[in-house]
N, C-alpha and C positions, 0 to 999 in steps of 0.2 A: 682522562679529563681531569681526574686529581692529582695524576701526576705531573701533568703539565701545570697546574695550580702550584702543587708545591715547590717546583723549579723555578717558577717566577717568584715564589716567597724567599726562596733561598738565595735567588740573585739579586733580589731587592735589597735584603740584608747587609750586603756588601758595600752598597750604595748610601750617600749621607745627603736626607733633605732637611726641609725645613719641619718643624716640629709638629705645623698645622698637616702638609702635606705628608709626613709621615703617619701621621693618626688617619688621616683620609682612606689611605693605602691600608693601613692595616684593618680599619671598618670593613671597606671593600671585601678584602680576601676573606673576610669572616663569612661578610653574606655570601660571597661564591661559593666556601665551601659547604656554607650550609643549604644553598639550591643544587650544589651536585651532589650531594648525600640524598636529598631530596628525589632529584632525578633517579639515581640509582634503584631508591626503594621502590619507586613507580614501574622501574623497567624488570624488578624482581617481582612484583605483583602480577604484573601482566604477561612476564614469561610463566608463573604459575597457572593463569586463568586458562593463556590459549596452550597450555599443555595438558592441562587435567579438567578445566571446566566444560570447555570449547568443544571436545571430543565426547564427554558425557553427554553435552545438551542433544547432539546430533542422534543419541539412540531413541529407538519409539517407546520403550519401556521407560523412560521418566517424566517428572512433570515440568523439568528444567527446560525454559526456551532460549532461543539464541537471544531474543531482544533483551530478555531478564539478563544473561553474560554482560551483553554490552552496556546495558545499564550499571551493572556492578563495577566492570572495568572504569568507565566515565566518572562513577561515582568517586571510587576509590582514587582516583587521578584529581579528582578537584578536591577531595578533602586533604590529600598531602601535601599538594601544591599549598594550599591556604595555609596548612601547618606549617611546612619549610617555609615560605614566606615571612611569617609571622615571627618563628623563631630565628631566622637569620635575620632578621631587620633589629629584634630584640638584640641578640648577642651581639650585634653590631655597634650598639649602643644608642640607637634611636627609642624615641617615645613611642614604643606601639600603644599603649593604648590614648594617647592624644590624638594619635595619626587615626587609629579607629573613629575617635569620636568627631574627628574633623571629617572623616568620611561618612559618618553618619547623620552630619548635618546636611552633606551637600548629597548624600543619596538620596534626599527627599525628591530634588530637585530632577535627579538621573531616575527615578523610579516612576516620575509623571511621564518624562518623556520615554520611559521604555517601557510602556503600559503593553503595546502591541508583542513586545518582547516575551515579557511575563506571560501573556495568555498563550504564545506558540509553546514557552515551557511546560504551562501546565497540561498542555492539550498533548505535548507529546508525553509525559507523565501519565496520562489517562490512557494512550493507545498502548503502552507498556502493561501498564494493570489489566483494563479490560480485552486486550489482543483481541480488537474486531478483525485484524488482518496480520499477516506476519510478509516476511521477506519473501518476494516468489510468487504471493497470490496475486490474483488479476481481480481488481476492483472497480467501481464505477464511483464516482462522486462529482457534483456538479456537471455532471454531462462529460467528464473527463474518464475514459475509458483505458487501463493499462493496468501492468504489471509493477510492483512495488519490488525496487531497487535497493532502495536504503531508508533505514527509519533513523533519524535523529533527535536529539533533545527539541531543536527548534523547529526543524522544518521534516518533511518526507518527498524521497526524489519518487517519482512515477513514471516509467516508459510506457508510452501510450503505443497503441496497434499501429499507427504511424512509423513508430520509433523513433518520435520526438522525445526528448529529456524534460519532465516539466518538475518541478520545484514550487511544493505547495506548503504553506505555512501550517504548522499542526494544530493552531485554533481551529481553522475548518473543519477539521473531522471531529470536532466536540459541538460543534455548530450546526451542521450539516448531516442528513440520513446517509450512510454507506452502503452499498452494494458489495457484498463481497460473493463473487462470482464463482471463486475457485472453491468453494465449501458447498457450492448448493447440491444437493442429493442427485437431481437430474436436472435437465436442459428442458424446459418448456417450450413446446412448439406451435402456434397459432396460425393455421393458415385456413384463408377463406377461399372455397370454390365456388364458382357462377355458373351455372347452367341453362340454358335456354328455355324461356316460358314453354314449349312446345315440349317439354321433358313431361311425362307421365307421374302420377304416383307410384307406380310399379317400378318406373327406371329411377325414379328417385332413393326409393327404399333401395334398390339395386348397387347404386352410388353407394350409399352410407354402408352397405353391406362389405362392397369393395374396399374401403375405404378401413373396415374393422380387418379384414383378411389381411390385408399389408401390413397391419401392422404385426401380426401372427408370423407373418413371412419375411418381415425383416428384422436381421439380428441388431444388436446393440439399443433395442427399444424395451421399455417397459411393457409388461403382459397387457393384457387387452383390458382389465377391471380398472387401471389408469387411463384409459382413452376415451374421448367424449366425441360423439359426432354426431349433428342434430341439424335437420332444416331449420333453419332460422331466421330468415327473410324472404318477403317477397321483393325485390330489387326493382330499380325504375327499368330495368332491361332485363333483369337476371333472376333465379330461384338460386337462392345463396344457400350453401352449407358450409357450418363452422367446423373443423378437423382440429381437435387438441391432442397433441401425442406427448411422450417425455422420452427424450434421449439418454440412455445411462452416463453417469459422470465419465467414465472412464474412455468413453468411446471419443472418435473424432466426430465431433458436430456437424463440420461442414459437408465432410462425405457421406454420414448418415442421413444428413438433410436430404443432400444431392441422389443417394439411391431411392430416398421415399417420393420424392417430386418425379422421379424417372418411373417409377412403377404406377404413380397414379395417372402420368401421362398415357403410358402402354394399355393399362385395363381400361381405361374410360374410353379409349379410342377403340378397343378392342370389344366393348359392350356398346359401341355407337353413341354414347353419352356426350353432348357437345357441349363445349363451353362457351360461355354467353361473353360478347363484346358491345361495349356502348353503340346502340342503335336507337335509330328513329323513324316513327312511322308517320309521313304528311300526308292528311287528306286534302285532296283538291276540290273543289265544288264547282261545277261547271256552271260558267254565265249565259244566259240566253242572249 
């Protein structure tokens, strides 16, 4: 691009223009050269970041995060573009001080109209500093459940479990609670089982012991000390048992839960423990 600018410049010097037009061409050429140099510097910085910082951030033995690298790259880009534009206009003969002063006066109206954008930018900075989640994490916010695909300065892209792409303003993350499912130590599963009212106390205890043994016999579950099983309620048509267990983080959640439920069904049927279902008993009085 620099070679093209120089070629255009040398070509125009062979032509004769009015002084005003020649002056405008000269100022435009200086401005384009300044912008070209700025673009080149930013490309060099970006290449250095991608060559050295990005591979370093992917290592597990360092405290540098991918989000920080992206923020550094964008920060350098904004800073150098700002400097390049100011230097370019100044060398081209424009009164930069008066221009900045004018922008400052009009900037108040722009700031009032851009309050939401400013809130989103500060929300993005909060995400980069607090790191409530990273790219690839599964999070839940405002009933939206999905995986983080991109974190920007103004918004974050979330891919829901249904495959839809949702763009969330970053201000939402500073105003609402965020549930990071990826960093959970284990997945807690709560299962309520209902037995018929004809279940004896001995069979109720047998059902509780069976559930505890299932935890021992199933891989990918935390040890028995983390399991809670108790007879918790006399329901309208059933005797209820609450079964709480934890699946290890690295396990397949759905496959493990399927395995546990299958064992419950098999062993309860083997011990003649009958599951309850909604029933009603109607008494009729005979009329004379």
